[in-house]
TIMAR-732604 format. One line per field, with one value per residue: residue number from 1; x, y, z of N, C-alpha, C, O in turn. Coordinates in Angstrom, 2 decimals. Each point is the difference from the previous one (the first is absolute). Layout:
<nodes>
i <- (NUM ...);
nc1 <- (X ...);
nc2 <- (Y ...);
nc3 <- (Z ...);
cac1 <- (X ...);
cac2 <- (Y ...);
cac3 <- (Z ...);
cc1 <- (X ...);
cc2 <- (Y ...);
cc3 <- (Z ...);
oc1 <- (X ...);
oc2 <- (Y ...);
oc3 <- (Z ...);
</nodes>
This chain:
<nodes>
i <- (1 2 3 4 5 6 7 8 9 10 11 12 13 14 15 16 17 18 19 20 21 22 23 24 25 26 27 28 29 30 31 32 33 34 35 36 37 38 39 40 41 42 43 44 45 46 47 48 49 50 51 52 53 54 55 56 57 58);
nc1 <- (-18.54 -2.25 0.49 -1.70 0.15 1.49 -0.71 -1.49 0.81 0.79 -1.59 -0.61 1.39 -0.09 -1.75 0.42 1.23 -1.06 -1.20 1.08 0.41 -1.72 -0.49 1.24 -0.37 -1.68 0.45 1.00 -1.36 -1.10 1.29 0.30 -1.72 -0.28 1.37 -0.57 -1.50 0.73 0.94 -2.07 1.16 0.46 -2.14 1.98 -1.74 2.30 -1.71 2.09 -1.69 0.04 -0.87 1.98 -1.29 1.12 -1.96 1.49 -2.23 1.82);
nc2 <- (-3.25 0.00 1.45 0.09 -1.58 0.40 1.47 -0.74 -1.16 1.30 0.63 -1.62 -0.33 1.51 -0.26 -1.42 0.66 0.99 -1.10 -0.96 1.16 0.26 -1.55 -0.12 1.46 -0.52 -1.43 0.85 0.90 -1.45 -0.71 1.42 0.28 -1.68 0.15 1.49 -0.85 -1.38 1.22 0.30 1.83 -1.84 0.72 0.39 1.23 0.01 1.44 0.16 1.28 0.70 -1.84 -0.89 -0.26 -1.44 -0.24 -1.30 -0.24 -1.27);
nc3 <- (-41.51 -0.21 -1.62 -1.49 -1.60 -1.63 -1.69 -1.54 -1.67 -1.63 -1.49 -1.51 -1.75 -1.68 -1.48 -1.61 -1.79 -1.62 -1.49 -1.68 -1.83 -1.41 -1.50 -1.87 -1.64 -1.35 -1.59 -1.84 -1.55 -1.33 -1.77 -1.78 -1.48 -1.55 -1.77 -1.63 -1.52 -1.71 -1.69 -0.65 0.37 1.23 0.07 1.02 -0.66 -0.08 0.39 -0.85 0.69 -2.17 -1.06 -0.36 1.88 -1.44 1.04 -1.09 0.28 0.42);
cac1 <- (-0.98 0.03 0.51 -1.00 -0.25 1.19 -0.06 -1.04 0.51 0.95 -0.76 -0.57 1.05 0.43 -0.99 0.11 1.17 -0.39 -0.85 0.78 0.85 -0.84 -0.38 1.27 0.22 -0.99 0.39 1.17 -0.41 -0.80 0.94 0.71 -0.90 -0.30 1.23 0.18 -1.02 0.34 1.27 -0.19 0.18 -1.23 0.23 -0.34 0.84 0.19 0.46 0.29 0.24 -0.31 -1.31 0.06 0.27 -1.22 0.18 -1.04 0.14 0.00);
cac2 <- (0.81 1.41 0.99 0.44 -1.06 -0.05 1.15 -0.29 -1.10 0.59 0.88 -0.91 -0.57 1.08 0.15 -1.17 0.24 1.15 -0.53 -0.83 0.93 0.71 -0.99 -0.31 1.15 0.03 -1.04 0.43 1.17 -0.51 -0.77 1.01 0.57 -1.00 -0.20 1.14 -0.05 -1.09 0.24 1.23 -0.25 0.05 0.60 1.44 0.95 1.29 0.99 1.36 0.98 1.43 0.21 -0.65 -1.49 -0.80 -1.53 -0.77 -1.51 -0.60);
cac3 <- (0.68 -0.49 0.89 0.96 0.93 0.78 0.91 0.99 0.82 0.85 0.92 0.96 0.79 0.86 1.07 0.91 0.85 0.89 1.08 0.91 0.83 1.04 1.00 0.86 0.85 1.01 0.98 0.78 0.88 1.09 0.85 0.81 0.98 1.02 0.79 0.85 1.09 0.96 0.76 0.88 1.46 0.79 1.30 0.20 -0.78 0.65 -0.94 0.58 -1.13 0.33 0.67 1.32 0.18 -0.24 0.20 -0.73 0.09 -1.30);
cc1 <- (0.11 0.45 -0.93 -0.27 1.14 -0.05 -1.00 0.56 1.08 -0.58 -0.66 1.05 0.56 -0.96 0.08 1.23 -0.34 -0.91 0.80 0.95 -0.69 -0.34 1.24 0.29 -0.97 0.28 1.18 -0.30 -0.81 0.83 0.80 -0.82 -0.27 1.21 0.21 -1.04 0.31 1.15 -0.14 0.20 -1.36 0.35 -0.51 1.00 0.02 0.59 0.15 0.31 -0.36 -1.29 -0.03 0.31 -1.33 0.32 -1.18 0.27 -0.18 -0.54);
cc2 <- (1.43 0.97 0.39 -1.05 -0.16 1.08 -0.29 -1.07 0.63 0.85 -0.81 -0.48 1.08 0.27 -1.11 0.26 1.18 -0.52 -0.86 0.85 0.73 -0.94 -0.33 1.13 0.05 -1.11 0.38 1.08 -0.53 -0.78 0.88 0.56 -0.95 -0.23 1.18 0.06 -1.02 0.33 1.31 -0.38 0.16 0.66 1.50 0.87 1.27 0.93 1.33 0.87 1.42 0.13 -0.64 -1.44 -0.64 -1.47 -0.60 -1.50 -0.58 -1.40);
cc3 <- (-0.54 1.06 1.04 0.96 0.99 1.13 1.16 0.95 1.01 1.04 1.12 0.92 0.99 1.18 1.01 0.95 0.99 1.14 0.96 0.82 1.11 1.09 0.89 0.86 1.17 1.03 0.81 0.95 1.23 0.95 0.91 1.04 1.16 0.90 0.97 1.17 1.14 0.87 0.74 1.44 0.64 1.35 0.06 -0.78 0.82 -1.02 0.72 -1.17 0.51 0.78 1.34 -0.08 -0.29 0.14 -0.72 0.19 -1.35 0.16);
oc1 <- (1.08 -0.05 0.40 -0.19 -0.25 0.30 0.30 -0.18 0.04 0.49 0.01 -0.21 0.26 0.42 -0.17 -0.09 0.39 0.22 -0.20 0.17 0.52 0.10 -0.10 0.31 0.42 -0.11 0.03 0.51 0.20 -0.24 0.19 0.45 0.01 -0.16 0.36 0.29 -0.21 0.04 0.98 -0.49 -0.76 1.12 -1.08 1.21 -1.05 1.03 -0.92 0.92 -0.16 -0.13 -0.98 0.71 -1.04 1.05 -1.15 1.14 -0.92 -0.11);
oc2 <- (0.56 -0.30 0.13 0.30 -0.26 -0.22 0.23 0.15 -0.39 0.06 0.42 -0.04 -0.29 0.23 0.25 -0.21 -0.04 0.32 0.12 -0.22 0.17 0.36 -0.08 -0.21 0.28 0.26 -0.24 0.02 0.48 0.00 -0.29 0.11 0.38 -0.17 -0.23 0.41 0.23 -0.43 0.40 -1.05 0.92 -0.07 0.38 -0.25 0.52 -0.29 0.45 -0.26 0.24 0.92 0.18 -0.47 0.38 -0.47 0.35 -0.47 0.36 -0.74);
oc3 <- (-0.11 1.19 1.16 1.18 1.18 1.17 1.17 1.21 1.17 1.12 1.16 1.21 1.17 1.14 1.19 1.21 1.16 1.17 1.21 1.20 1.10 1.17 1.22 1.17 1.12 1.20 1.21 1.12 1.11 1.21 1.18 1.15 1.17 1.21 1.16 1.13 1.19 1.16 0.64 0.41 -0.32 0.49 -0.44 0.02 0.38 -0.60 0.68 -0.79 1.20 0.82 0.73 -0.89 0.53 -0.43 0.22 -0.05 -0.74 -0.98);
</nodes>
């Protein structure tokens, strides 16, 4: 295989690895987001800070 052809083949392979890596990272991030949303406590949130007391229904 000529040097130019080998270089193009390696570039295509690197791009494929990059795309697969980005997709895997996106799936992991969405999984973490979904897990955190599902495990949030349900009910009432009571917050006391400098501005006073706030109550929010979750």
